[in-house]
N, C-alpha and C positions, 0 to 999 in steps of 0.2 A: 797935215793940215793944221794951221794954228787956230787959236780960240776965236779970233775975230772972224775968220773965214767960216768956221763951223757954227757960229752963233745964229746967223740967219736961218740955217737949216733946222737947228734945234727949235727955234721959235715957230717955224712953219709946222713942225711935227706936233708941238704942244698945242698950237691953235687948232690943228686938225683933230687932235684927241678931245680937246674941249668942245669943239663943234659937235663931234659924234656923241659925247656924253650929254650935251644939251639936247640934242635931238631925241636920244633915248628917254631922258627925263620928261621931255615934252610929250612924247608918245605915251608914256606911262600915265602922266597927268590927264591927258586927253581920254585915254581908255577908262580911267577911274571916274572921270566926269560923265562919260557916256554910260557907264554902268549905273551910276547914281540916277542919271536922267531916265534910263530904261526902267529901273526899279520904281521910280516915282510914277512914271507913266503907267506901268503895269498895276501898281497899287491903286492909282486913281481910277483906272479902268475897272479893276475888281470891285472897288468901293461903289462905283457907279452901277455896276451890274447887281451887286448885292443889295443896294438900296432899292433897285427895281424888283428884285426877286426875293427879298428877305421874308416876307410873309409866307410865300410858297415854300421857301427853303426851310423855314421854321417848322411848318406843318409836315413837310416831307421828312425832315430829320426826326421830329417827334414820333411820327408814325413808324419810321424805320426802327427807332429804338424800342418802341412798344412791341413791334412785331418780333424783334430779336428776343425780347423778354419772354414773349409767348412761345416762340419756337425753340428756344434754348433755355428753359428754366433750370434752376439749380436742383440737382438731385438731393433729396432729403437724407440726412444722416440718421443712422439707426443707433449707433453707440451700443451699449449693452454690456453684459458680462457672461457671454456664451460659455466660455471654458469653465468658469467656476460653477455655473448652474448645471451644465452637463455632467460634471463630476459628481454632483450631489444626486441628480436624478438617476444616473446610471449605477450609483451605489445602492439606491433604493429599489431600482427596477433593472435587473440584469438584462432583460430582453428588450430594453428601450433602444431603438435605433434612430439616431439623429437624422439620418438621410430620409427615412420614411416620414419622420415628423415634418421636415422641411417640405417634402412633397405634399403632405396634407395641407400645410399652411398655404403653399403656392396655389394648390387646387382651390382652396377656399377663397383666396383673394380674387382669383380669376372668376369664380362663380359669383362671388359677392358683387363684383362690378357688373356682371351680366344681369343679376337680379335687380340691383339698385338702379342701373342706368339704361338697360337694354330691353326691359320688358320680359325677361325670363321669369316664368311664374314661381319657380321654387328651385332649391338646391337639388342637383341630380347626382353629383359625384362627391361633393364635399361632405365631411362628417361634422354635422352641426347640431347643436341642441335646440330645443323648442324656443328657448329664450332668444337666441339669435334670430330665428325665423320671425318671431313676434316683434322684436325691437330693431329691425333693420333700418327703420326710419323712412322718411318720405322717398318714394321712388320717382325718379325723373327719367322719362324715356327719351333722353337726348342721344343715347348711343355713345359707346366708346370703342376705339380701335387702337391698334399698335400697343397693346398692353405689355409692359416690361417690368419684371420684378428685379429691382436693382440690388437690394441687400436684405438679408434676414439675420436678425440677432435676437438672442434671449436676454431679457432684462431682469427677470426675477423667477424664483422657483419657491413654491410653498407647498408643504405636505401636512395634512391633518389626518385624523382618524377616518374621515369620510371621503376625502378627495386629495388629489395631487394636481397642482396647477403650474404650468409654465406660461410665462407672459412673454410673447414675442413682439418685436418691433419690425415692421416690414416697410421698406421704402419701395414704392411702385410709381410708375409713370404711365400715362396714356394720353391719347389724343381725343379731345371732346370739342365738338363744334368747330373743328379746324384749328384748335389751339392745343398746345402741349401742356399737360398738367402733371405736377409732381406731388404725390401725397405720402403721408406717413400714417401707418395703421398700427394700432396697439391691439394685439389679439391674445385672448386667453385660450389656452389649450389644456383641457382638463380631463383627468381620469377619475371617474367615480369608483370608489373602492367597495367591493362586496363584503358582506359579513362572512368571514372565513369559517364560521361555525355553522353556516347554513348548508348542511349535508344534502339537502333535498334539491339544491340548485343543479341544473344540468347545462352543459355547454357543448359546443362543437369543437372537435379537435382541429387545431390550426393546420395540422399536417395532413391528416387523411379525411377529415370532415365527419368522423363518426361521433355520435352523441355519447358523452361521458359524464359521470358525476363530478361535480366540482370537488367533492371531498376526496376523490381518488387521487387527483394530482398527476396521474400517469395514465395515458391512453392504453387500455388493454388490447387494442387492435394493432397499434404500430409502436407503442412504447415511448412516445414523445412525452416529455415532462411539461406540465403546465403550472405556472406560478399563479396561485389563486387570486392575488390582489391585482393582477394585470390582465385578467381574462376579458374585462370590458375594454372596448376601444377608447382611445383618446379622442375627444371631440372638441370642436371650437365652441366655447360657451359665451364669448362676448367679443365685441369689436368696437373700437373707437377710431373714427376717421378724422384726421387732422389736415 
């Protein structure tokens, strides 16, 4: 087949290819325009609806945000220097047990909330001083539920001739009037030291309960050793609610 005979066939194929390409381009342009038109129509419809419902939507959104703040408040951070303070207090008092102290603090916080907010007349289990009982502040009988102790940390430790004091920071949360609250408490946990030369003082043996003289230092009944300056219990002497 010579060139003149093949030329018409080549032109037909080229025209067909151009025609197909044109159709594809047209379809693509049409789809693009349809998408733009659809987007505009949806946007206009949304704007129209929002214009009608915007006050309600604003109130609803604001209420939802506030509700989320109330139901999921941020847990308060305690910080502190627990390891450093424990090393010092355990050097001064070999029989000091951090786990027992944490239990005392937790028990106190739970009872503090019951006394302050739930109408409990006084502390029943927590070891507290008369100062705490007198300075608990205004009692609000609104009730609290779902109490959770989040974190406990020691922030400071001081020892004098008369006393030793650990300062705890306690992060706790509870539900009050249907809203979740997160609080930070600063608690003083104090040991009042006895005069080690007071030979007339008597105590009860922590092991067998027998009365023994403080001057003895050793129970004559069971042989348990007693450290004179730790025979008094550690008690909560102050609290600050933040």
